[in-house]
BAKENU-321380 format. One record per residue: x, z, y of N, C-alpha, C in turn. Coordinates in pm, whole numbers, plus 50000, padded with zeros to 5 digits. Layout:
BAKENU-321380
XZYXZYXZY...
***
This chain:
BAKENU-321380
500965001349911500085001550031500794998650118501975009050125502725009250251503234996850258503304986650165504244970950217503234964550237502194965050169501054955950234500674962950393500954972850422500184976550570501324975050659502824972950631503754967650686503444952250735503314946350638502984933550625501714924650762500694936550746499394932150773499474935950932500684947350929500874947751070501604938351176502554933151108503354924151188502334911351180501884909151108500304896251103499784896151201499234908751256498504914151375498994913651497500254920351501500854918651614500904899551672501174889951547501164879451581499594875451635498804879351553497374874151656497154876951771497274892151815497024897151918497914890852023498824887352033500154882252081499554872252191498104863552119497424856452215496584858852327496184875552339495544876352446496064884152514495774886552626496534896352766496144911452750497144909252634497394926452577498934929652568499054942252633500294947152632500954952152501502264951352485503004953952364502614967852321502744975752419502284989952351500914991152331499824983952383498234982552324498314977352203499004965652147498654958352084499224968851911500674977851961501184987751864499734995851824499344998351960498235010751888496875008051853496794993951852495484991651801496074990951688497114982551625497684979251469497634988751406498075005951472498225016851405497155020351392495995021251475494845028951470494395023951358494145007651329493745003651260493745005151100495405006551091496205008850931495805023050912495465030850985495245043650964493475042750925493005036951003491695037650951491135032850812491655022350786491235012450688492134999650669492935002550616494034992050642493314979750530492724984550447491814967650345490724959250424490684967050560489584961350655490274948050691491584948550712492334934550761492224923350631492844926650541493034922450407491444913050436490044922750432489104911150448488774902550515489444907950637488894900950765489484884950745491044888350695491694876550673491144867550557490974873550451490174865450347488754858950375487894863450490486874856850539487514844250642488284848850717488594836550825489974832150795490344823650691491744822350657492244809250753491674801950778492104790950871492534794650973491264807551064491714809251193492894818851168493344825751093494314834251084495524823551058495394815950978496754802550974496884801151080496324794851170496274788851270496694798851413496434812051395497094820851479498734822051441498994825851323500024825151287501044814751309500594805051310501524788351335501904789051488500854793051568500914796351667501994807451722501824822451669502434831151750504264830251672504174820251565505474816251523505994809351584505224797751661506064788651711506134791951889505384805351920505784808052035507064817252058507364826651922508614828851912509614825251879509684811351802510974805551796511044796951921510394795852023510604790452153511234802052231510794808552237511504824252305512454822652281512934824552137514274827452065515144816152099514824802852101515334792152206516074795752331515264800152371515144796652545516414812652539516294821252500517014836952472518394829452436518404822652341519794813852270520564809252398519454798752418520114791052565520854795252710519854807552684520164817252828521614824552792521704829752701523034837552634524244827752616524164814352588524814807052596525704801852752524404799052842524664798152970525534805053054525204822952994525364832553077527434830253024527484830352888528834831352807529274820152872529204805852891529874794752940529994800153126529364805053183529504808553321530904818053329530664828253242531704836053247533134831653241533244818253136534124811353116534944807153249534124805653341534764795453492535714807653522535344819353556536104827653602537364832253482537284829053365538354836553249538074826653156538974809653209539164800153125540014803852985539924796852890540934797952808542114792252820543084793652732544574788252813545134783152671545284770552630545594764052516547304762252569548274762552451548974757152446549234745452463550244740952586551024724752628551854721552597552314721152480553984718152429554784707752521556234707952518556724700752613556754687252525556504683352420556354672552336555074669152273554324677552412552484674552333552154656652359551394650252280550934640252298549914637352414550094634252514549554634052601548804620152685547474618952664546834606852717546514608152878547104601252959546964601753100547924603053171547584611853305548754613153388549024631353328550294630353321550924646353259550314658453377550004653153496549864663253609548614660353682547484658053624546114655253650545264666053648544214668253740543734678953771542734685153655541914675453586541134680053449542164679053315542164689853257542734688953120541574686852986541734681552902541054680752825541454682952675541324690452588541844694252480540924691852380541124682852252540194684352152540694687052006539814696451971539974703351807539414691851729539694682151666539064677951554539574674051455538504668951356538794663051230538664651151192539384639051124539614633751137538204622951072537944630550959536724630250907535524630950907535504637950986534094644551049533384633151133532094631751105531334622051185531154624551318530954639751336530524644451508531874642151557532994640851494534374638651574534164624451631533314613351575533634603451584532794598751737531394608551735531084609851864532014616751953532264622551936533394630451990534514620652069534814611551997535864600652047535334593152142533864589252099533294580852226533334590652357532854602952349532414607552460534064609552541535094612452479536364612852521536854599752613536494588352533536624574752630535804573252738534844581252739533544581352839534284586352961534894599252952535204610753073536624604153079537464592252991538824588153047538274576353163537054565153126536594561053184536244561253316535454574153316534854581253456536404586653550536574592853509537924600953572539044597253599539554585453487540854577453549542064585053517543104585753644544094594553651543914607353650542514611453686542184622953711542044633653567542104628953480541784634953370543094635553274543534641853148544414641853089544034646252944544074637652825543564642752732544454646552602544194657952530545484662352446544724663352310544994659852242544474656252088545194671151981544174677651942544744691651837544264685851696544524690251603544074693051487543364701551397542144699251352541374709651281540604704951189541644698351078540774696850938540274701450846538924701250815538494709950785538224708450624538244724250552538554719250408537994708850314536864713150369535734703450270535864688150287536664685850368536834669050434538124666550351538164660550230539174658250153540474649750194539964639850315541364631150349541684635850485541064649050549541384651550643542554655950711542824665650617544284667750621545594661050627545194649550509546464638550525546444632150627545154625650705545114618950815546084629650926545944635650951546284645651039548014646051013548384642850896549854647350850550194631750876549504622950883550224608650904550294607251066549224614051145549274612851259550614620151322550774630951271551934636751334553224633251253553644625351181555004620651102554584607451182553624597851238553564586051340554154591451455553664603251524553924607151671555714607551683556304614551557557464619251568558354606251586557734590251550558114579251558557884573751712556504577451765556114568551882554844575851912554514579552058553114583852087552344573952088553144557752152551804549252174551674546852019552264546151940551894541651800550924551551713551124567151764550354574251717548784571551781548734568751878547604568051949546704554851904547484546451866546634534351864545954540651679547074546151628546754548951471545204560151493545224567551614544364575551655542954570451682543164558651778541354554651779541584546051695542084536651627541964527151499541164539751407541544549551347540884559551254539264559551301539054566651416537794567451473536934553251498537594540851495536924530951528536404525951378537054528751299536784527251129536744535751054536064545151092536054559951016535804559150864534464552250872534034549950689535304546450606536194536250649537434535250565538004545750524538014557750591538854568750553538644573750434537024571950332536844574150223537844568850106538544559250112539504549850017540584560150027541034571050152541894579350095543144575450173544504581550105545654575350105545794560250196545284552050078545744537850055545184533350207544184538750298543464528650414544714535650512545244548650505546534556450582547394543850590548244544150451549204535150506549044521950508548114516050511547394501250565547704501850691546884512350735546994517450888548154519050975549104527850928550224530250980551224516350969550714510150870551714495050882550924488550977550054486551010549454480751113549854486251240549764500251265550374504751376551974498851441552374494651319554044494151341554984505751308554264513851232555234526451209556264522451086557424530251082558514529650997558184536250875557614527550756557344533550649558274542950575559644542850602559994549550537560404563350573560434562950678560304575350762559204584350773558044573850753556904582150749556924588050599557054583650526557314587250387558224602250375559034603850453559984616850456559304625650546558644622950637558124632150766556584635250686555544627750662554364628350623554114644450560554924645850462554464663350413555804674550422556474670850573557724674850621557334691850701557614700350679557924713150710557014713750882558064704850959557394703051098556414696751141555724688851025554564683351055553274692051011553484701950881552424710050863552474722250959553774726950987553904737751087552954732251193552864722151246552664716451379550784717351362550664711851252549324710751249548614732851225549274729251163548674751251128548524759251296549754754451351549444760551481548484753551556547954741951553546854739051600545704746051558545814748151443544314750351377544114767851406545324773451425545504786351433544944788651560545574783451647544934782951860543504780451811542984771351722541354769351735540604779751716541214788651591540584795051522540634808651627541684812251720541704819651814540844818251914540114809951937539064802652033538044803552005537994803451857536494810051808535674792051765536814781351752536454767751704536764771551538535534770051489535204770351342534744754351295534314750151372533374736851337534164725951434533764708751393534294700051479533244692151530533614685951647534514686951746534504699451786535794707851883535704714951964536594710452106536354714852198536734710252345537194720752413537754722552487538394729852612538344716952735537544720252882537734713252971538154721553047539764720553143539904730053185539884743953193539864749053025539824761352973538414765052929537244752952984536194757852941535634752252799535204763052725534964758452582533534751152544533604740652469532414730252467532534731552292531674735452215531794736452086530544725552008531354718551948529994704751929530244688452022529564683351966529624668651968528444666152101528824675852180527914672052352528214656852390527264653752460527294638452550527884640852660528454631052737529384634052831528974636952940527354637052934527084641853054527124657353078527344664352984527734675652960528404680553011529854673153012531094675853056531044668653199529994659853223530514658753380529834669553445528514679853399527904686753463529284702553503530184700753376531024708553403532024709053511532574696853514533244691353578532854691053790531304689453807530914695553914530784714253942530574719053835530604733353839532054737253880532874733753847534414732653882534534731054015534194719854031534464714354183533504725654270532364730654277531634736054368532304751454367533024753654233533354769654236534984766354316535244754454338536634750554394537854755054289537704752754151538644757354072539344741254048538614729054080539384715054077538864707554199539784699054256539784690354344539854677154297538694670854274539514651354250538524641854329
***
């Protein structure tokens, strides 16, 4: 009976929430009714199942909407706090940077070559570069996820090629995301692509699983984890975190806020 009473109480709160009744009044009414005759509620539900079901669907929908709004408000608040306390990624002396090294905007991406959402992220990055030109620099970092079987080896190829030429590594990076579906064939695709971009295949074979390459990728992954980047893609735009494949317009809004707050001049 106790479990039934609890269930009924929850259901009645959902129904009463549609009337102009305070939360305290609802609780008082439900409490009194349960004390008087809890089986009365079961009878009422059995007599009006359709009305009861509709009321519950409405109550659940309302609760979901309110929960979503609360989550959005919480995220907006956290984002706002980051404008005053931005995250600071490591930009190494030998970092592979696309754009002017002294650009006022810095976009860092933590990415997985096999992640379909990272393919969207690639397109967004290209939109941002097209819009801001010399005012933005882009840094690609690795976050290969364990359940993507070709992600780690793709990152290793990237780093091995970078040791030879940044230009060739960028071309390799772009071509993977333009032809991401071909990555399913694994290392065979990566080898062919490495040849196409002009990599020294003998040197690549020595470097691809070297400690230097593995340590570089591990450092990127550790940094991403420290910033709470668990999925991909993850971005930092002047230290402002963006977790997920958001459209370019979302990043445009961040830039405008940075400008309004006097954090950047472009």
